[in-house]
C-alpha positions in Angstrom: -4.6 -113.6 73.9 -4.3 -110.2 72.9 -6.3 -109.1 69.1 -2.5 -109.0 68.1 -1.7 -112.7 68.9 -5.2 -113.8 66.9 -4.1 -111.7 63.6 -0.6 -113.6 63.9 -2.5 -117.2 64.4 -4.8 -116.3 61.8 -2.7 -115.1 58.9 -0.4 -118.1 59.6 -3.2 -119.6 58.6 -4.5 -120.8 54.9 -6.8 -119.0 53.1 -9.6 -121.4 52.5 -9.4 -121.3 56.2 -9.1 -117.6 56.9 -12.4 -117.2 54.9 -14.3 -120.1 56.6 -13.1 -118.3 60.1 -14.1 -115.5 58.3 -17.6 -116.7 57.7 -18.2 -118.2 61.3 -17.6 -114.1 62.3 -20.3 -113.4 60.6 -22.9 -115.9 61.1 -21.9 -115.8 65.3 -21.6 -111.8 65.1 -24.6 -111.1 67.4 -23.1 -113.7 69.6 -19.9 -112.6 69.9 -20.7 -108.6 70.3 -24.5 -108.7 71.2 -27.5 -108.0 68.7 -26.9 -104.2 66.3 -29.7 -101.8 67.1 -29.1 -101.0 64.0 -29.7 -103.6 61.8 -30.1 -102.3 57.9 -34.6 -104.0 58.6 -34.5 -106.9 56.1 -37.1 -105.5 52.7 -34.4 -102.5 53.5 -32.2 -104.1 52.6 -33.6 -106.4 49.5 -34.4 -102.7 47.9 -30.8 -101.4 48.5 -30.2 -104.5 47.7 -32.0 -105.3 44.2 -31.0 -100.9 43.7 -27.1 -102.0 43.1 -28.0 -104.4 41.0 -29.8 -102.6 39.0 -27.0 -99.0 38.8 -24.4 -101.9 38.1 -26.7 -103.6 35.4 -27.2 -100.2 33.9 -25.5 -97.4 34.5 -27.1 -94.2 32.6 -29.9 -94.5 34.8 -28.0 -93.5 37.2 -28.7 -89.7 37.7 -25.5 -87.1 39.9 -27.4 -85.1 42.8 -26.3 -82.2 41.2 -29.2 -82.4 38.6 -31.5 -84.9 40.4 -31.5 -81.5 42.7 -33.2 -78.9 40.8 -35.4 -81.0 39.5 -36.3 -82.7 43.1 -36.8 -79.2 43.9 -38.9 -78.2 40.5 -40.9 -81.1 41.9 -41.8 -79.5 45.6 -42.6 -76.1 44.9 -45.3 -77.2 41.9 -46.8 -79.8 45.1 -46.8 -76.8 47.2 -48.4 -74.3 44.6 -51.0 -76.9 44.1 -51.2 -77.1 47.8 -50.2 -74.2 49.7 -50.8 -75.3 52.6 -48.9 -78.5 52.6 -45.0 -78.0 54.3 
């Protein structure tokens, strides 16, 4: 069976059945294609999701890279001044 045939068959299904199928694929992904070596550690994923929620809840907390970089550079320079052996 080709990918095109599978796609055609899936598109014939009602939306609820397509969603059910997608959930099944997601739940059985390791069995279908093998484990993903690039999987995010659950603790890292939880932190990412927490920060995403915070950003969506209060977008004013977000900082652009252009404004964050000079502040970060200043903080690193200050740390180097305090400890010249640190690199």
